[in-house]
Wavefront OBJ file of the C-alpha trace (Angstrom):
o trace
v -69.456 111.645 67.718
v -70.701 109.772 65.374
v -69.747 112.206 62.471
v -66.426 111.191 64.113
v -66.423 107.818 64.453
v -68.178 107.792 60.566
v -65.104 109.779 59.444
v -62.331 107.608 61.283
v -63.900 104.312 60.003
v -63.425 105.334 56.588
v -60.427 106.901 56.355
v -59.330 103.388 57.875
v -60.635 101.523 55.839
v -59.223 103.373 52.591
v -55.499 103.265 53.977
v -56.227 99.537 54.214
v -56.408 98.372 50.316
v -53.328 96.144 50.853
v -54.547 94.583 53.589
v -57.144 93.672 52.625
v -55.733 92.029 49.653
v -53.538 90.599 51.622
v -55.918 88.652 53.501
v -58.387 87.954 50.573
v -55.144 87.328 48.436
v -57.618 88.959 46.076
v -56.821 92.545 43.737
v -59.851 94.040 42.613
v -58.823 95.801 38.987
v -60.747 98.170 37.141
v -60.259 97.098 33.824
v -61.693 98.488 29.940
v -63.331 95.446 28.093
v -63.578 97.278 24.996
v -60.069 97.998 23.915
v -58.379 95.446 21.576
v -54.648 94.567 22.792
v -55.005 95.947 26.237
v -58.361 94.614 27.257
v -61.081 93.344 24.830
v -64.298 91.150 26.065
v -63.845 87.420 24.015
v -67.199 86.733 23.702
v -66.262 83.155 23.011
v -64.714 82.507 26.673
v -66.353 84.954 28.175
v -63.265 86.336 29.516
v -61.594 90.042 29.254
v -58.294 89.765 27.275
v -55.192 92.282 26.333
v -51.855 93.031 27.812
v -53.064 94.948 30.912
v -55.117 92.105 31.930
v -52.079 89.477 31.749
v -50.064 92.420 33.491
v -52.328 92.803 36.685
v -52.329 88.972 36.737
v -48.929 89.116 36.926
v -48.689 91.630 38.951
v -50.824 89.465 41.338
v -48.549 86.716 41.743
v -45.984 88.734 42.437
v -47.287 90.507 45.455
v -49.526 87.932 46.426
v -48.092 84.281 45.895
v -49.147 81.796 43.677
v -52.839 81.493 45.398
v -53.411 85.322 44.705
v -56.197 86.040 42.726
v -56.835 88.876 40.140
v -60.349 90.366 39.845
v -61.881 92.390 37.442
v -64.287 94.510 36.876
v -65.265 96.395 33.815
v -64.569 100.496 33.250
v -64.319 103.310 30.836
v -62.588 105.927 30.950
v -65.208 107.860 32.845
v -66.294 105.498 35.295
v -62.798 104.016 36.439
v -61.907 107.218 38.995
v -65.527 107.195 40.355
v -65.524 103.636 40.816
v -61.473 103.313 42.726
v -62.622 106.222 44.860
v -65.843 104.011 45.853
v -63.818 101.444 46.652
v -65.327 99.247 44.130
v -62.199 98.578 43.175
v -58.242 98.539 44.248
v -56.581 99.512 41.362
v -57.220 100.561 37.775
v -54.980 99.020 34.823
v -56.805 100.486 31.900
v -55.018 102.668 29.257
v -54.549 105.555 31.983
v -52.355 108.249 31.650
v -50.645 110.060 34.195
v -51.153 114.069 34.346
v -50.717 116.343 36.621
v -54.712 117.282 36.957
v -54.962 113.185 38.142
v -52.655 113.362 40.359
v -54.308 115.769 42.302
v -56.885 112.851 42.875
v -54.999 109.591 42.726
v -51.814 108.149 42.802
v -50.124 106.545 40.026
v -47.654 103.346 39.674
v -44.658 104.084 37.903
v -45.004 104.138 33.993
v -45.875 100.405 32.780
v -46.617 102.136 28.874
v -45.180 104.876 27.436
v -48.370 105.540 24.814
v -48.932 108.755 22.552
v -51.810 109.748 20.874
v -51.994 109.902 17.185
v -54.727 109.428 14.621
v -57.071 106.269 12.536
v -58.149 107.579 9.149
v -59.819 105.458 6.385
v -56.841 104.604 3.842
v -56.945 107.088 1.036
v -57.743 109.792 3.844
v -55.955 113.465 2.463
v -55.279 113.673 6.398
v -51.748 112.793 7.206
v -51.150 114.138 10.740
v -52.688 116.004 13.129
v -51.761 119.144 11.211
v -54.246 118.395 8.905
v -57.089 118.716 11.176
v -57.259 121.919 12.276
v -59.421 123.741 9.721
v -63.172 124.823 10.191
v -65.462 121.538 9.706
v -62.992 119.036 10.231
v -64.379 117.029 12.802
v -62.193 114.442 15.381
v -64.075 111.417 16.969
v -62.690 110.591 20.572
v -64.091 109.221 23.594
v -65.301 110.680 26.878
v -62.983 111.016 30.132
v -59.909 110.647 28.118
v -57.334 113.106 27.338
v -57.238 112.869 24.257
v -60.044 115.392 23.058
v -58.497 118.055 25.280
v -55.308 117.518 23.148
v -56.786 117.894 19.962
v -58.541 121.124 20.819
v -54.856 122.390 22.059
v -52.927 121.076 18.364
v -55.917 121.324 16.074
v -58.096 124.130 17.881
v -60.384 124.809 14.337
v -61.340 120.844 14.085
v -65.042 120.348 15.757
v -64.318 117.215 18.660
v -67.388 114.639 18.890
v -66.560 112.519 21.942
v -68.663 109.124 22.032
v -68.614 107.007 25.373
v -66.207 104.127 24.393
v -64.121 102.907 21.464
v -66.596 100.259 19.773
v -69.159 103.854 19.810
v -66.257 106.202 18.335
v -64.844 103.523 15.559
v -68.557 103.487 14.185
v -68.879 107.000 13.607
v -65.890 107.438 12.124
v -67.029 104.291 9.487
v -70.383 105.893 9.262
v -68.691 109.036 8.275
v -69.246 111.123 11.286
v -65.971 112.131 11.616
v -62.607 112.221 9.499
v -60.725 110.688 12.251
v -60.925 108.650 15.687
v -58.076 109.936 17.687
v -56.501 108.278 21.145
v -53.635 106.498 21.974
v -51.475 105.178 19.283
v -52.306 101.407 20.939
v -55.551 101.571 20.963
v -55.523 102.797 17.266
v -53.054 99.942 16.581
v -55.212 97.160 18.359
v -58.689 98.662 16.219
v -56.533 98.736 12.964
v -55.252 95.328 13.380
v -58.926 93.810 12.835
v -59.932 96.891 10.115
v -57.081 96.610 7.098
v -58.898 99.339 5.684
v -58.289 101.673 7.931
v -55.007 102.948 9.176
v -52.734 104.766 11.579
v -51.088 108.297 10.629
v -48.650 111.127 11.627
v -46.564 109.256 13.967
v -47.374 110.648 18.154
v -48.003 114.135 18.824
v -48.380 113.877 22.639
v -46.386 111.960 25.448
v -49.302 109.764 26.996
v -47.725 107.519 30.139
v -49.211 104.781 31.450
v -49.844 104.040 34.559
v -51.766 101.917 37.741
v -53.975 103.948 39.286
v -54.878 104.149 43.180
v -56.778 106.149 45.502
v -54.867 108.406 47.654
v -53.484 107.423 51.026
v -52.838 103.814 49.625
v -48.866 103.597 49.567
v -48.443 100.276 50.764
v -50.486 98.673 47.769
v -48.782 101.255 45.211
v -45.275 100.085 46.795
v -46.260 96.492 46.675
v -47.200 96.981 42.626
v -44.288 99.339 41.713
v -41.660 96.654 43.607
v -43.706 93.784 41.091
v -43.434 96.269 38.392
v -39.653 96.306 38.602
v -39.221 92.703 39.092
v -41.151 92.141 36.088
v -39.025 93.960 33.698
v -36.009 92.483 35.982
v -36.851 88.759 35.576
v -37.953 89.342 31.567
v -41.728 88.985 32.319
v -42.498 92.342 30.866
v -41.021 92.153 27.754
v -42.923 88.805 27.727
v -46.148 90.500 27.810
v -45.268 93.378 25.776
v -44.258 90.778 22.524
v -46.964 88.662 23.424
v -49.669 91.382 22.394
v -48.011 93.704 20.235
v -44.526 91.996 18.777
v -46.537 91.240 15.204
v -48.478 94.458 15.299
v -47.230 96.239 12.155
v -45.539 99.500 12.459
v -45.753 99.495 16.450
v -42.477 100.451 17.919
v -41.829 97.719 21.323
v -38.940 99.751 21.898
v -40.722 103.326 22.448
v -43.585 101.627 24.604
v -41.300 100.249 26.979
v -39.424 102.951 27.753
v -39.983 104.212 31.532
l 1 2 3 4 5 6 7 8 9 10 11 12 13 14 15 16 17 18 19 20 21 22 23 24 25 26 27 28 29 30 31 32 33 34 35 36 37 38 39 40 41 42 43 44 45 46 47 48 49 50 51 52 53 54 55 56 57 58 59 60 61 62 63 64 65 66 67 68 69 70 71 72 73 74 75 76 77 78 79 80 81 82 83 84 85 86 87 88 89 90 91 92 93 94 95 96 97 98 99 100 101 102 103 104 105 106 107 108 109 110 111 112 113 114 115 116 117 118 119 120 121 122 123 124 125 126 127 128 129 130 131 132 133 134 135 136 137 138 139 140 141 142 143 144 145 146 147 148 149 150 151 152 153 154 155 156 157 158 159 160 161 162 163 164 165 166 167 168 169 170 171 172 173 174 175 176 177 178 179 180 181 182 183 184 185 186 187 188 189 190 191 192 193 194 195 196 197 198 199 200 201 202 203 204 205 206 207 208 209 210 211 212 213 214 215 216 217 218 219 220 221 222 223 224 225 226 227 228 229 230 231 232 233 234 235 236 237 238 239 240 241 242 243 244 245 246 247 248 249 250 251 252 253 254 255 256 257 258 259 260 261
C-alpha cells in the first residue's frame, strides 16, 4: 500500500506541471549558458542572454499573463533531460533537436527554430564541407550529449570525433589544434564566429536539426499552452522580432530558413 501510494503521488505530481506553474506564476526553464546567440552568461550583469532566453520570457508572459515569471536553470546537452525527469525544471529550451530517440522519453513543442548542422574552421583551412572530413587522421570536435557526434560518424565515418563537455571547451580545443573542425548546429557556430573573426562557418548545412521545447511525458496541458503561445507569437510578430534581434546582423545567416516550421 505504501509503494502504491508513493507511485500514485509521483504520477500525479508529474501530471500537474501546468497547475504548479499557474499557481506559482512561474515556469522554470532549463537553458544553456555557454551558447552565444541562444543562451550565454553575461559576466557584467550576471544574467543569461540570448534568443532562447527571450523566447522563454515571451512564452511565459503569453501563458501566465503579465505577472508571469520565467526562472532559469543552467543545463548542458548532457544534463538537460535528467533535470527535466527529476522535475528540477518544467521545460527545456536549450538548442534541443527533435529526434525520434528523444521523443521516446520526452514530448516536444512545435518547431521554434529550424537549425542544421555545419562546420566551424579556421580561415584558410582546406576543409570546405563535411566530405573533406572523411579521411583517417582528421579529428572533429563536438559536444557530449548532442546529435552532432552521431551525425559526423554517419557522414564522415573515417574521421575521429573528440567530444567535450561544452562549446567553450570545444572551441578552445579547436584553437589549440586538437581538431581540424568544430561541428554543431549552424546558429551556434555563427554565434562563435561572430566573436572570433579568424574562424568561419563552411559547407552550408548537411542535416536538419529542428529545435523544440521539451517537456516530461504526461505534461500535455503545459505543452498545449506553450504551442498556443508559439503560434500566437508567430502571428503577432513577436517571434520575428526576436529572431531579427539575435540573428538579423549575423553575416551569412538565413533568417527565412531558421523560421521554418
